[in-house]
C-alpha positions in Angstrom: 85.5 102.1 184.2 89.3 103.3 182.5 90.0 106.8 183.0 91.1 107.7 179.2 87.5 108.3 178.1 87.6 105.6 175.9 89.0 108.4 172.6 92.1 108.8 171.6 94.1 111.7 173.0 96.2 112.6 169.7 95.3 113.3 166.5 96.9 111.4 163.5 100.1 111.4 162.4 98.5 113.7 159.0 102.5 113.2 157.4 102.8 109.4 158.2 98.8 109.5 156.1 99.8 111.3 153.7 103.1 109.5 152.3 101.5 106.2 153.0 98.3 107.3 150.8 101.1 108.5 148.3 103.7 105.8 148.3 100.2 102.8 147.6 98.6 104.7 144.4 102.9 105.1 142.8 103.1 101.2 143.9 99.4 100.8 141.9 100.5 103.0 138.6 103.6 101.0 138.6 101.5 98.3 138.8 99.5 98.4 136.5 101.9 100.0 134.1 104.1 97.0 134.7 101.0 94.4 134.1 100.0 96.0 130.8 103.5 96.2 129.4 104.0 92.0 130.5 100.2 91.6 129.0 101.1 93.3 125.6 105.2 91.4 125.5 103.0 88.0 125.4 100.5 89.2 123.7 103.0 89.4 120.7 105.0 86.6 121.7 101.8 84.5 120.7 100.9 86.3 117.6 103.8 85.6 116.4 104.2 81.8 118.2 100.5 81.2 116.1 99.7 83.5 113.3 102.8 84.9 111.8 105.8 81.8 112.2 103.1 80.0 110.4 103.4 80.0 106.2 100.0 81.6 104.6 99.0 79.1 101.1 97.3 82.0 99.7 100.4 83.6 99.7 102.3 80.8 98.6 100.1 80.4 95.5 100.5 84.5 94.6 103.9 83.7 94.7 104.0 80.8 92.7 102.2 82.0 89.7 103.8 85.5 89.9 107.3 83.3 89.8 105.3 82.0 86.4 104.5 85.4 85.5 108.2 86.9 85.7 109.8 83.9 84.3 107.6 82.5 81.0 107.2 83.6 78.3 102.7 84.1 76.1 101.0 85.0 74.0 99.0 88.3 75.2 96.4 89.6 72.6 97.3 87.5 68.8 95.5 91.1 66.6 97.8 93.2 68.4 101.2 90.5 68.8 101.5 91.0 72.6 103.6 89.0 73.9 105.1 88.4 77.9 109.2 87.8 78.2 110.4 87.0 80.7 111.8 89.7 83.1 115.2 88.7 83.3 114.7 88.5 79.5 113.4 91.9 79.2 116.0 93.7 81.3 118.6 92.2 79.0 116.6 93.1 75.6 116.1 96.8 77.3 120.3 97.4 78.7 121.2 96.3 75.1 119.0 99.1 73.6 120.2 101.5 75.7 123.9 100.6 75.1 123.1 100.7 70.9 120.9 104.5 72.3 124.6 105.9 73.5 127.2 104.7 70.9 
């Protein structure tokens, strides 16, 4: 039988245990933050590639309708003699009207 009694004769170095514990906690926290940021970065890339890079058919249709409204003539109300004119022509008329009032 051995003479040492089967147990440790000195205490654990508490300073080393605390430093190692703090180092492990810091490593885990920074790993979590880093992985979270990496996940968000990759998610943005996937969303941009799959959703934002493809043109929307509904948006293209809406813009075509808006373009037609802004660039065409149309009779809106016959009883009140309301007409729609292209925006460029309306701006010319408003500019001419404003210039004639300033004279």
